[in-house]
N, C-alpha and C positions, 0 to 999 in steps of 0.2 A: 396518218396518225389516227389512232382509235379513239372514239368518243361515244358518249351516251346522250341520247336526246332527252332534254329536260322540259322543253316547251315546244308546242306546235301552234302556230297561228294560221296554218293553211298555206302560207306562202313563204314565211320565214320560220326558222327553227333555232332554238338555243340548245347547244350541245356542250357537255362538260368533257374535256379531253383528259387523257391519262395523266397529263401534267397538272391537272387540277384547275386549269383555266377554262373559262366559258367563252364560246365563240357563237356569233350570230351567223347562221348558215343558210345557204340556198341549196337547192337540189339541181342536179343535172337534168336537162329536159327529158332524157330517155326514161327516167323514173315515172314521168307523168303518163307514159303510154303503156307501161308494163302493168300487169295484174289489174285489168280494167274493172274487175269485180269490186275492187276496193276504191272508195272515194278519196282515200288519203294514202299516198305511197309511203310516207314516213310517219311513224307514230311515236308518242312519248314512251320511253323505255327501250327503244331500238338501240342496238349497238351498231355504230356506223364507222366508216372510214372517211375522214375529212382531209381536205387539202387546203391549208391556210392560203388566203389570197395576199399576195405581196402588196405592200404599201396601202393596205386597206384597213389597217388597225386589226381588231379582233374579229375578223370575218373569215369565213371559210366556205368551201363547196363540199357538199356531201357527194362522194363519188361511188360509195358502195354501202349497201345495207347487209349486214351479216345475218346469218340464219337466226331466226327467232326460236327461243326455247318453247314459247307459247305466246298466245295473245288472246284478247277477248274483244269480240266485235258484236255489233248489233246491226240490224237491217237499216239501211240509209233512209231517212225520211224523204230524200229526193229521188229515190228509185228503188222499188221493192226487190229488184234483182241485183242490187249492189249492197255492199256492206261497208260500214265505217269501223275501222279498227280504233278502239278506245285507247288501248295501251298494250304493251308487250313485255315479255320477260318478267312475269309476275310470280311472286311466291304465294299470294292470296288475293282474293277479291272481297272487299268489305262493302256491304250495303247498309246504309243508315236509313232507318225507317222511323216513322212517327205514327201514333194512333190518333193524334189530334193536332190541328193547326200546322200542316195539313195532315190528312190521313192517307197513309200508304195502303194501296189495295193489295190483297193477297195475290192477285193476278200478276202485278208488277214484280212482287218479290219472287214468285215462282219462275217467271220468264228470266229474271236475272240469274237465279240459281241453276236453271236448266242450261243457260249459256255457259256459266262457269263449269258445270259438270262436263259439257260437251268439249270444252277446251282444256279439261283436266287441271283446273285451277281450284284449290280449296277455297271455300267461301265461309264468311263470318257475318252474322247479322247483329247489328247494334241498334237497339230500340231507344231512341233519344226522347227527350222531353217528358221523362217520368214525373217531373214536378207538376205536370198538368193532368195527371191521371186522376179521374174520379172513379166511382164504382163501375161505370160502364167500361172505362178504359182498363181498369184492373182486371175485369172479367175477360175482356178481349185479349189482354196481354197474357193471361194465364192460358188461354186457348192457343194463342200464337206460340208460346213457349212449348206447350205440350206437342203441338203439331211438328214443329221443326226440330226439336230435340229427339223426338221419336224417329224422324227421318234421318237423323245423324248429324245435324248441324248444331253449332254452338251459337247461342243467342244470349246477349247480355243486355240488361236494362241500364240506362244511364241518364243523367241530366247534366248536360254541359253548362246550363244556366246556373245550377247549384253546385257544380263540381262534384257530383255524386256518380260513382261508377266509372269515372273517366280514367283514373289511374289503372284500374283493372283492364279496361279496354286498350289503353296505351301500351300496357305490358305485352299484349298479344301482337303488337306491330313492330316491336324492337327486332332489329337484325333481319328484317324482311322487307321486300318490295311489295307494297300493298296498294291496290287500286281502291279509292274511296268513291262510292257511287250512291246516287239517290235522287229523289225529287228535289226541286228547288224548295228551300224553306225548311228542310229537315234538320239543318244544323251542321252541314259539312264544313262550311267555312269557320263556324264557331269552334268546332272540334279541332280543326287544324290550327286555329289561333291559340288554342290551349297548349299546343306544342311550341309555337313560335309567337310569344307575346308581342314581339316587335314587328311582326309581319302585317298585322291589321288588315287581313282580308275583309272585303266588304261582306257583311252578312245580309241574308235575304229578309225582306219584310213579307208579311202575309197579306195578300189582297183581301180587303174587306168585302169585295164583291163575290169572289169565287172561293175564298177560304184556302187558296193554293198559294204556294210560294212563287216569287218572281225571281227571274234569273239574275245572278250576280257574277258568277264565274263564267268567263267567255271562252277560254281556251283551257285545254288540259295542261297541267303543269306538275312537275315532280319537285319535291323538297326532300333534302337529306335530313334525317332525324338526328338530334344531338348525340344520342347514344348508339347510333348505328342503324342502318336500314333507311328506307325512304318511303314516302307516301305520294301518291299521284292524285291530285285533286282534279275533278272533272266538272264540266258544266252540268247544271241540273237537268235531268232527263225526264221528259213528260211520259214518254212511252218507250218500252224496251222491246223492240221487235226481234224475234229469234230468226236466225239466218242459217241456211245450208244444213238443215236437219231433216232427215227423211222421216216419213210417218212411222216406219217400223223401228226407227232408232229412238224415238222420243221417250218411250217408257224406260229406256236404259239410263236416262238422265234424271230419273226420280229414284234416289237410292232405296227407298222403302218398296218401290215397285220392282226394282232390279233384283232384289233378293227373292222375289216370288216368281220371276219369269220361267225358271226351269220347270215349274209345276204346271204351267199352262199346257193345254192339250196340243195346241198348235204353235210351231216355232215363230210364225209370223203373226201371232195374235195381236190385235190392236186394242183388245180389252173393252170392246164396245158391245157387240152382240154375239160373240163367239161362245160356244158351250165349254164348260169345264175351264173357265178362266180363273186362274189363281188370283189375279189382281182384283177382279170384281168380288171374289170371295173375301179377299183382304179388306175391301171397303165394307162389306157386310159385317165383318168381324171386328172392325175398328183398327186393323193393322195399318191400313191406308186411310188417311183422313178424307172425308167427303169433300172438303174444300180443295185439297190438292188434286183429287180425282176430277172434280169439275173443271179446275184450271187445266188439267191435262187434256180433257176432251175439247175445251175451248181452243187450246193451242193446236190440237190435231186438226180441227176445222180450218184454222188459219193456214196450216201447212198445205192442206188440200187445195185451198184457193190459190196459194202462191206457186206451188210446184207442179200442179197437174194441168 
């Protein structure tokens, strides 16, 4: 029987079968030894074949994982040469960011976007808590919007607290499978609660000591939208480490840089010290933002440490 994985706890999975019924599933031991680079053999969004267990109620065994159309992963915090698959078979990846309480760094945003580009998944940026914007945040948001719209991304401002901009953001999720990602405390659970008022997901409080959000979501879980499509809620992520990207590939995952690559003198240009580099010229001319370029260089250094 074919089914789709809706929840992963690491040892048990909840899968929705073609008959519309949900099953609590375990995996065959063989999956635990395959694909050792991944810390989780089964991910939310996977299409699997299950075998219901007789006389065990709504339980089943996952006997096969069907080929994934795509997936998005990050380096595992438990081992830098392993990765953790966050979700699979996605139509888009949505990052919710905030400029205050807590503030999302440009570096985190760019690592997320690079990963989405690497796995060929369209990305959307939602900037929440616009009700907290003062002059400083308004200026920062204007810069943020300029940078990412120039790079080719759609960025929307919203306030889940005041129900402003939420309907516009929600419209972009209809009829699609969307991964929802971001730091703890940015409003992911509140955003999802706006779709499902009866769900009452726990919302994060902000630590008075660090100014950062505290984790509320423990496991990735998918929810079907009332008007079609689905969203995948993920645990709040402190860091988003890129995985399995070569140094020469990295600039290909910055759309504004990718457009300039044919004009570089060298095919393997890393855009650091090489002469006649179109990307560095783009930075000087404002075609590539300084912030994105700095984050590119930082990521490049990380790749050097990890893969060499």
